[in-house]
C-alpha positions in Angstrom: 5.9 -9.7 16.6 3.4 -10.8 14.0 1.9 -8.1 11.8 -1.6 -9.6 12.5 -1.6 -9.5 16.2 -2.8 -7.3 19.1 0.9 -6.8 20.0 1.7 -5.2 16.7 -1.4 -3.0 17.0 -0.3 -1.7 20.4 3.3 -1.3 19.2 2.2 0.7 16.2 -0.1 3.0 18.2 2.6 3.6 20.8 5.3 4.5 18.3 2.9 6.7 16.4 2.0 8.6 19.6 5.7 9.3 20.4 6.6 10.0 16.7 4.0 12.7 16.1 4.4 14.3 19.5 7.9 15.3 18.6 8.5 18.4 16.5 12.2 17.9 15.4 12.9 15.7 12.4 16.0 14.1 14.1 13.9 13.0 17.1 11.3 11.5 14.9 13.9 9.6 12.9 15.5 8.4 16.1 12.1 7.2 17.4 11.6 5.3 14.1 15.1 3.7 14.3 14.6 2.6 18.0 11.2 1.3 17.2 12.6 -0.7 14.2 15.3 -2.2 16.4 12.7 -3.2 19.0 10.5 -4.7 16.3 13.4 -6.7 14.8 14.5 -7.8 18.3 11.2 -9.4 18.9 11.9 -11.7 15.9 15.7 -12.1 15.6 17.5 -10.3 18.5 20.8 -12.0 17.8 21.2 -10.4 14.4 20.8 -6.8 15.4 24.6 -6.2 15.8 25.1 -7.6 12.3 22.4 -5.4 10.7 23.8 -2.3 12.4 27.3 -3.1 11.3 26.2 -3.7 7.7 24.2 -0.5 7.8 27.3 1.5 8.9 29.6 -0.2 6.4 27.3 0.6 3.5 26.8 4.1 4.8 30.6 4.7 4.8 31.0 3.1 1.4 28.3 5.4 0.0 30.1 8.5 1.5 33.4 7.5 -0.1 31.9 6.6 -3.5 29.9 9.8 -3.5 32.7 12.2 -2.9 32.6 14.8 -5.6 35.8 15.0 -7.6 34.9 18.4 -9.0 35.2 19.9 -5.5 38.7 18.6 -5.3 39.5 20.2 -8.7 38.6 23.6 -7.5 40.3 23.3 -4.1 43.6 21.9 -5.5 46.5 23.8 -6.9 45.1 26.0 -9.7 48.4 25.5 -11.6 47.7 21.8 -12.3 47.4 21.1 -16.0 44.3 19.8 -17.7 46.2 16.6 -18.7 47.3 16.0 -15.1 43.8 16.6 -13.8 42.3 14.1 -16.3 44.8 11.6 -14.9 43.8 12.4 -11.3 40.1 12.2 -12.1 40.5 8.9 -13.9 42.4 7.5 -11.0 39.7 8.7 -8.6 36.9 7.2 -10.7 38.8 3.9 -10.7 38.9 4.1 -6.9 35.2 4.7 -6.8 34.6 1.7 -9.0 36.7 -0.4 -6.7 34.8 0.7 -3.7 31.5 0.0 -5.5 32.7 -3.5 -6.3 33.8 -4.0 -2.7 30.4 -3.1 -1.5 28.6 -5.3 -4.0 30.9 -8.3 -3.3 30.5 -7.8 0.5 26.7 -7.7 0.3 26.4 -10.6 -2.2 28.9 -12.7 -0.2 26.9 -12.2 3.0 23.7 -13.2 1.2 25.4 -16.3 -0.3 26.8 -17.4 3.1 23.5 -17.3 4.8 21.6 -18.9 1.9 24.0 -21.4 0.6 26.5 -22.3 3.3 24.2 -24.8 5.1 23.2 -26.6 1.9 26.8 -26.7 0.7 28.0 -28.1 4.0 25.3 -30.8 4.0 26.2 -31.7 0.4 29.9 -32.0 1.1 29.6 -34.0 4.3 26.6 -36.1 3.4 29.0 -38.7 1.9 31.4 -38.7 4.8 29.1 -38.6 7.8 25.7 -39.8 8.9 23.2 -37.1 8.0 21.5 -37.6 11.4 24.7 -36.6 13.1 25.0 -33.4 11.0 23.7 -30.7 13.3 25.2 -27.7 11.5 22.5 -25.2 10.5 22.9 -21.5 9.8 19.7 -19.6 10.2 19.5 -16.5 7.9 18.5 -13.2 9.5 14.9 -12.3 8.5 14.9 -9.9 5.6 18.5 -10.3 4.7 17.7 -10.6 1.0 15.7 -7.4 0.9 18.3 -5.7 3.1 21.3 -6.5 0.8 19.4 -5.7 -2.4 18.6 -2.2 -1.0 22.2 -1.7 0.0 23.5 -2.7 -3.5 20.9 -0.4 -5.2 22.0 2.5 -2.9 25.7 2.1 -3.7 25.1 1.8 -7.5 22.8 4.8 -7.5 25.5 6.9 -5.7 28.1 5.7 -8.1 25.9 6.7 -11.0 25.6 10.2 -9.6 22.9 10.3 -6.9 24.0 12.2 -3.8 25.3 10.1 -0.9 23.9 10.9 2.5 26.1 12.3 5.2 23.6 11.5 7.9 23.9 8.0 9.4 20.6 8.5 11.3 18.7 9.0 8.0 20.4 6.1 6.4 19.8 3.8 9.3 16.2 4.8 9.7 15.7 4.1 6.0 17.5 0.7 6.1 15.9 -0.6 9.3 12.4 0.9 8.9 10.4 -1.9 10.5 7.4 -1.7 8.0 9.6 -2.8 5.1 12.6 -4.5 6.7 11.5 -8.1 6.6 9.8 -8.6 3.2 10.0 -5.2 1.4 8.8 -3.6 -0.7 12.4 -2.9 -1.9 12.7 0.9 -1.6 15.3 3.1 -2.9 17.0 5.4 -0.4 16.5 8.6 -2.3 12.8 7.9 -2.7 12.4 7.7 1.1 14.8 10.4 2.2 13.0 13.0 0.2 9.9 12.2 2.3 12.0 12.3 5.5 12.9 15.9 4.6 9.2 16.9 4.2 7.4 15.1 7.0 4.0 16.4 7.7 1.1 15.2 9.9 -1.0 13.0 7.5 -4.4 14.2 6.4 -7.6 12.4 7.4 -7.7 10.9 4.0 -4.2 9.5 4.4 -4.8 8.2 7.9 -8.0 6.3 6.7 -6.1 5.0 3.7 -3.4 3.7 5.9 -5.9 2.0 8.2 -7.7 0.6 5.2 -4.5 -0.9 3.8 -3.7 -2.5 7.1 -7.2 -3.9 7.5 -7.5 -5.3 4.0 -4.0 -6.7 4.2 -5.0 -8.5 7.4 -8.0 -10.0 5.6 -5.9 -11.2 2.7 -3.4 -12.8 4.9 -5.3 -13.8 8.1 -8.4 -15.2 6.4 -7.9 -16.0 2.8 -4.2 -16.9 2.5 -4.0 -18.9 5.7 -7.2 -20.9 4.9 -5.8 -21.7 1.5 -2.5 -22.6 3.0 -4.1 -25.3 5.2 -5.3 -27.2 2.1 -2.0 -26.5 0.2 0.0 -27.9 3.1 -2.2 -31.0 3.4 -2.1 -31.7 -0.3 1.5 -31.0 -1.1 2.5 -32.7 2.1 1.0 -36.0 0.8 1.8 -35.9 -2.9 2.0 -39.6 -3.2 -1.6 -40.0 -1.9 -3.2 -37.0 -3.7 -4.9 -37.5 -7.0 -4.6 -35.4 -10.2 -7.6 -33.2 -9.4 -6.3 -32.6 -5.8 -2.9 -31.5 -7.2 -4.4 -29.2 -9.7 -6.6 -27.6 -7.0 -3.5 -27.3 -4.7 -1.5 -25.7 -7.5 -4.2 -23.1 -8.2 -4.7 -22.6 -4.4 -1.0 -22.1 -3.8 -0.8 -19.4 -6.6 -3.6 -17.5 -4.8 -2.2 -18.1 -1.4 1.2 -16.8 -2.4 -0.3 -13.7 -3.9 -2.6 -13.0 -1.0 0.0 -13.7 1.6 2.7 -11.5 0.1 0.3 -8.8 -1.1 -1.4 -8.8 2.3 2.0 -8.2 4.0 2.8 -5.3 1.6 -0.6 -3.8 2.2 0.1 -3.8 6.0 3.6 -2.4 5.5 2.4 0.4 3.2 -0.5 1.2 5.5 1.8 1.4 8.5 4.2 3.6 6.6 1.4 6.0 5.6 0.5 6.6 9.2 4.1 7.9 9.7 3.7 10.2 6.7 5.7 7.9 4.4 4.7 6.3 1.0 6.3 3.0 0.2 6.1 1.8 -3.5 3.4 -0.6 -4.8 4.5 -4.2 -5.2 1.5 -5.8 -7.0 -0.8 -4.6 -9.8 -3.2 -7.5 -10.5 -0.5 -9.8 -11.9 -2.9 -12.7 -12.6 -4.8 -10.6 -15.2 -1.7 -10.1 -17.4 -1.5 -11.5 -21.0 2.2 -12.0 -21.2 5.0 -13.2 -19.0 6.8 -9.8 -19.5 3.7 -7.9 -18.3 3.4 -10.4 -15.4 6.9 -9.4 -14.2 6.0 -5.7 -14.5 3.1 -6.3 -12.2 4.3 -9.1 -9.8 6.7 -8.2 -7.0 7.2 -4.9 -8.9 10.1 -3.6 -6.7 12.1 -6.8 -7.3 11.4 -6.6 -11.0 12.5 -3.0 -11.0 15.7 -4.0 -9.2 16.5 -6.8 -11.6 15.8 -4.5 -14.5 18.0 -1.5 -13.3 20.9 -3.3 -11.7 21.3 -6.5 -13.8 19.3 -6.4 -17.1 20.4 -2.9 -18.2 24.1 -3.3 -17.1 24.1 -6.6 -19.2 23.1 -4.5 -22.2 19.3 -4.8 -22.0 17.7 -4.9 -25.4 20.2 -2.6 -27.1 22.5 -5.3 -28.5 20.4 -7.4 -30.8 17.7 -10.1 -30.4 20.1 -12.9 -29.4 21.8 -10.9 -26.7 18.4 -9.6 -25.4 17.1 -13.2 -25.1 20.3 -14.2 -23.3 20.0 -11.2 -20.9 16.4 -12.0 -20.1 17.3 -15.6 -19.3 20.2 -14.7 -17.1 18.1 -12.2 -15.1 15.4 -14.8 -14.3 18.1 -17.4 -13.5 19.5 -15.0 -11.0 16.0 -14.4 -9.6 15.6 -18.1 -9.1 19.0 -18.5 -7.4 18.2 -15.5 -5.2 15.1 -17.3 -3.8 17.1 -20.2 -2.3 19.7 -22.9 -2.6 17.3 -25.7 -3.7 17.3 -26.7 -7.3 13.6 -26.2 -7.6 14.1 -22.4 -7.4 16.6 -22.7 -10.3 14.1 -24.6 -12.4 11.5 -22.0 -11.6 13.9 -19.2 -12.7 14.7 -21.1 -15.9 11.0 -21.6 -16.7 10.4 -17.9 -16.4 13.5 -17.1 -18.3 12.4 -19.3 -21.2 8.9 -17.8 -20.9 10.4 -14.3 -21.4 12.5 -15.5 -24.3 9.5 -17.1 -26.0 7.5 -13.9 -25.5 10.2 -11.7 -27.0 10.5 -14.0 -30.0 6.7 -14.1 -30.4 6.7 -10.3 -30.4 9.3 -10.2 -33.2 7.5 -12.8 -35.3 4.1 -11.0 -34.8 5.6 -7.7 -36.0 6.5 -9.4 -39.3 3.1 -11.1 -39.9 0.1 -8.7 -39.8 -2.5 -11.4 -39.3 -0.7 -12.8 -36.3 -0.4 -9.4 -34.8 -4.1 -8.7 -35.3 -4.9 -12.1 -33.7 -3.2 -11.2 -30.4 -5.2 -8.0 -30.3 -8.7 -9.4 -30.8 -10.7 -10.8 -27.8 -9.9 -14.5 -28.7 -6.2 -13.8 -29.0 -6.2 -11.8 -25.7 -8.0 -14.7 -23.9 -5.5 -17.3 -25.4 -2.6 -15.1 -24.3 -4.0 -14.7 -20.8 -4.7 -18.5 -20.5 -1.2 -19.5 -21.7 0.5 -16.9 -19.5 -1.3 -17.9 -16.3 -1.0 -21.6 -17.0 2.7 -21.2 -17.2 2.8 -19.0 -14.1 0.7 -21.3 -11.9 2.3 -24.6 -13.0 5.8 -23.1 -12.4 4.7 -22.3 -8.8 5.0 -26.1 -8.3 8.8 -25.9 -8.3 8.6 -22.8 -6.1 6.4 -24.5 -3.5 8.3 -27.8 -3.7 11.9 -26.9 -4.4 13.0 -30.5 -3.8 13.2 -31.7 -7.4 12.0 -35.2 -6.5 8.8 -33.8 -5.0 8.1 -31.3 -7.8 8.7 -33.8 -10.6 6.4 -36.2 -8.7 3.6 -33.6 -8.8 4.1 -32.8 -12.5 3.9 -36.6 -13.3 0.7 -37.0 -11.3 -1.1 -34.0 -12.8 -2.9 -36.3 -15.3 -4.7 -39.5 -14.7 -3.4 -40.3 -11.2 -6.1 -41.6 -8.8 -6.2 -40.4 -5.2 -5.8 -42.6 -2.2 -9.3 -43.3 -0.7 -8.1 -42.2 2.8 -6.7 -39.0 1.4 -10.1 -37.6 0.6 -11.4 -38.7 4.0 -8.6 -37.1 5.9 -8.4 -33.9 3.9 -11.9 -33.0 2.8 -14.0 -34.5 5.5 -11.9 -34.4 8.7 -9.6 -31.4 8.1 -11.6 -29.0 5.8 -15.2 -30.3 6.3 -16.0 -29.5 2.6 -16.0 -31.7 -0.5 -13.6 -31.5 -3.4 -16.4 -30.0 -5.5 -17.1 -27.3 -2.9 -13.4 -26.4 -2.7 -13.2 -25.9 -6.4 -16.2 -23.6 -6.3 -14.6 -21.6 -3.4 -11.4 -21.1 -5.5 -13.5 -20.1 -8.5 -15.5 -17.6 -6.4 -12.3 -16.1 -5.0 -10.8 -15.7 -8.5 -14.1 -14.2 -9.7 -14.1 -11.6 -6.8 -10.5 -10.7 -7.7 -11.7 -10.2 -11.4 -14.5 -7.9 -10.2 -12.1 -5.8 -8.1 -9.8 -5.6 -11.1 -12.6 -4.5 -13.3 -13.7 -1.8 -10.9 -10.2 -0.6 -10.1 -8.4 -0.8 -13.5 -11.2 -0.6 -16.1 -13.9 1.6 -14.4 -11.4 3.5 -12.2 -13.7 3.2 -9.2 -12.9 2.7 -5.6 -14.4 3.4 -2.1 -14.1 6.9 -0.8 -12.6 7.4 2.7 -15.8 7.4 4.8 -16.8 4.0 3.3 -13.2 2.7 3.9 -13.4 3.9 7.5 -16.6 1.9 8.1 -15.0 -1.3 6.7 -11.8 -1.0 8.8 -13.3 -2.3 12.1 -15.4 -4.8 10.2 -12.3 -6.3 8.6 -10.5 -6.5 11.9 -13.5 -8.2 13.5 -13.7 -10.7 10.6 -10.0 -11.6 11.0 -10.5 -12.1 14.7 -13.6 -14.2 14.1 -12.6 -16.2 11.0 -8.8 -16.5 10.9 -7.6 -20.1 11.5 -6.2 -20.9 14.9 -2.4 -20.5 14.8 -1.6 -18.3 11.8 0.8 -19.5 9.2 4.1 -17.7 8.8 4.5 -15.2 5.9 5.8 -17.2 2.9 8.3 -14.5 1.9 10.0 -14.5 5.3 11.9 -17.5 4.0 13.5 -15.4 1.2 
């Protein structure tokens, strides 16, 4: 069931009708859970038992980790000595730690099996057998990365002192909520359960905001991202025949496609959740207008950045143990982020590049603090522009390894970025037959799209202006009509469904 389809629209309206017609919270949550299972069954029916089992296992682990030792102290024999109690409490905390590690290892192992077992099998048996005879392929469940990350976050939060839920219905409704299940945003349990406990019929403003998010998300994905994706696929699918200019255009187009595709998905997810009276966290905050790689990661895939910060970077020591350790921690975090995205070495290179970028930024900050002129330079308009240009050049060129995780392909593209002529037939096939526009016109389209994003950024972030709800309501049907009219035939799959 595609988010941008008439089937999803009918599904959403049907579930909303049942959901808000029920008065009891349990019945609403049960409706949400059943609807989520139906939604996932339309995509990956065979993995529903696995997700339910994992949900129950993490629920039970959370209950055990969250048991309050102080309750046991008051209910036990009052004659027990303080020294004996300290020993009992220490033993219990060790048990909780073991349960936490059991949960983390279980979730990580599951993720590694689905992401790395097939590549490892092919690597091992490639030498011994004919690759054409190798039919082994393990298809990962959609959303497994986001699913396991949320489970790990929940178990760690409970270990750190957050209350564990004793309601499997609430936990399952949170874990399997269809709006966020496949590609996030990564949502903490305690953020959503507080909203479960205070569900109210959304106001007119919230309903319109939800519809507006769905409509604009459909435009971002259905019109903009998918049209950009056609050119990106044509160009990166023929890297030996594409010229340097074509590859630069494709690199820029892919950066925009990835942002619009993923941001469009999150808009639809957040809009759908709002109609159920639930607020999911933001995941993007104009990341292509940042002036440092650190700021980029605070505004790109924000829930993943928050997860990496809270559950990897801080436990490693964060920035509290000196500059060298801080740089090492930053590099490790981004290396893990690269490995998380997939088994191909291109993702590892992408993570290494971003790790090095964070290290360089941290060192630049330290040096700038020591030299007043350098610090003033980064604060004046020219310095801000240079910082933005360097940051985005690094971000966009690193997307090459993300889009082409096969190292041979990605290195070919980087070698061909300067002074490489295009095949004469490439221009004919791509620009004339497939796109029906010239290379020059495509460049102007990409420039116009970037300019429009800059205008929206200026109105939203600098002027603090946005449409009021009556204007949004007028645009909602226009957006849906535009998608129906202008979206390419046969929509492309969401990019982050692969992760």
